[in-house]
C-alpha positions in Angstrom: 194.1 37.4 0.8 190.8 35.9 1.2 189.7 36.4 4.9 188.0 33.8 6.6 185.0 34.8 8.5 182.6 32.8 11.4 180.3 35.5 13.1 180.6 35.5 16.8 176.2 35.9 16.9 176.3 32.6 14.6 176.7 29.0 15.7 180.4 27.2 15.1 180.4 25.7 11.8 179.2 22.0 12.0 182.3 21.0 10.0 185.0 22.0 8.4 184.1 24.7 6.7 183.4 29.1 7.6 180.3 30.7 7.4 181.7 33.3 5.2 184.7 34.3 2.9 185.6 38.0 2.2 187.3 38.2 -1.2 189.5 41.6 -1.5 188.3 44.0 -4.3 189.9 43.4 -7.8 190.6 39.7 -7.1 190.5 37.0 -9.8 187.4 34.8 -9.8 187.4 30.9 -10.8 184.2 29.0 -10.9 184.8 25.7 -11.0 182.0 23.0 -12.2 180.7 20.1 -11.2 183.4 17.7 -10.5 182.8 13.8 -10.2 185.3 10.9 -9.4 186.6 10.2 -13.0 190.5 10.0 -13.5 192.1 11.8 -16.4 191.8 8.3 -17.9 188.1 8.7 -17.8 187.6 6.2 -14.7 184.9 6.5 -12.6 186.3 5.3 -9.5 184.7 3.0 -6.7 182.7 4.2 -3.7 181.8 7.2 -2.5 185.2 8.2 -0.6 187.3 7.4 -3.9 184.8 9.5 -5.8 185.6 12.3 -3.5 189.0 12.1 -3.3 189.0 12.1 -7.2 186.5 14.8 -7.2 188.9 17.0 -5.0 191.7 16.2 -7.3 189.7 17.2 -10.5 189.3 20.7 -8.7 192.8 21.1 -7.5 194.3 20.3 -11.2 191.9 23.4 -11.9 193.3 25.4 -9.5 196.8 25.0 -10.4 196.1 25.2 -14.4 194.5 28.8 -13.9 197.6 29.5 -11.6 195.8 28.8 -8.1 196.2 26.7 -5.1 193.7 25.4 -1.6 194.3 28.5 -0.5 192.5 30.3 -3.1 189.2 28.4 -2.4 186.3 30.3 -1.4 183.0 28.1 -1.7 182.4 24.2 -1.9 178.9 23.1 -3.2 178.5 19.3 -2.5 175.9 16.9 -3.8 175.6 13.5 -2.2 173.4 10.9 -3.3 172.9 9.2 -0.3 173.3 10.9 3.6 175.5 8.0 4.8 178.5 9.0 1.8 178.7 12.6 4.1 181.5 10.5 6.2 183.3 9.3 3.1 182.8 12.9 1.9 184.2 14.4 5.1 186.9 12.1 4.9 188.3 12.8 1.3 188.2 16.6 2.0 190.4 15.8 4.7 192.7 13.9 2.8 193.0 16.0 -0.3 192.4 19.2 0.8 193.4 19.5 4.9 192.3 21.3 7.6 194.7 24.5 6.5 191.5 25.8 4.2 188.3 26.2 5.5 186.2 27.5 2.2 182.4 28.4 2.9 180.3 25.0 2.2 176.8 23.7 1.3 176.0 20.2 1.6 173.2 18.9 -0.5 171.3 15.5 -0.6 170.1 14.8 -4.2 167.8 12.1 -5.9 170.6 11.5 -8.4 173.5 13.2 -10.5 174.5 12.6 -14.2 174.8 8.8 -13.5 173.7 6.3 -11.1 176.9 5.0 -10.7 178.1 8.4 -9.8 177.3 8.8 -5.8 179.3 12.6 -5.4 180.0 15.9 -6.9 181.9 18.9 -5.9 181.4 22.5 -7.4 184.1 25.3 -6.6 185.1 28.9 -6.4 188.2 30.3 -5.8 189.6 33.8 -5.8 193.4 35.2 -5.9 194.3 38.8 -5.2 
């Protein structure tokens, strides 16, 4: 089982994440490409929060398709086009992912993504023993 570790010599995480995740030897790894707020019908959701919720649902679909679950998540890399979207991202993460799993996470503010209408993109990594 993955072990979420926050060293005592480091500050408390600034959000719902862990500073490090220890993955057991022999675990199967899954790398999920950046997911955006487009649903299975090809429709881009409107607004940062809805896009983030859909991106997380897309990540969960990738996990399920590969025999994994939320508990197997070890890392998120999040790209947002405006710092004002951070609260929407956090609310969407709490709603879809919840607080029981807190993988390592990096959040970046970027000038743009693949389309000007896309405001959030989320990559994920998972590992299952």
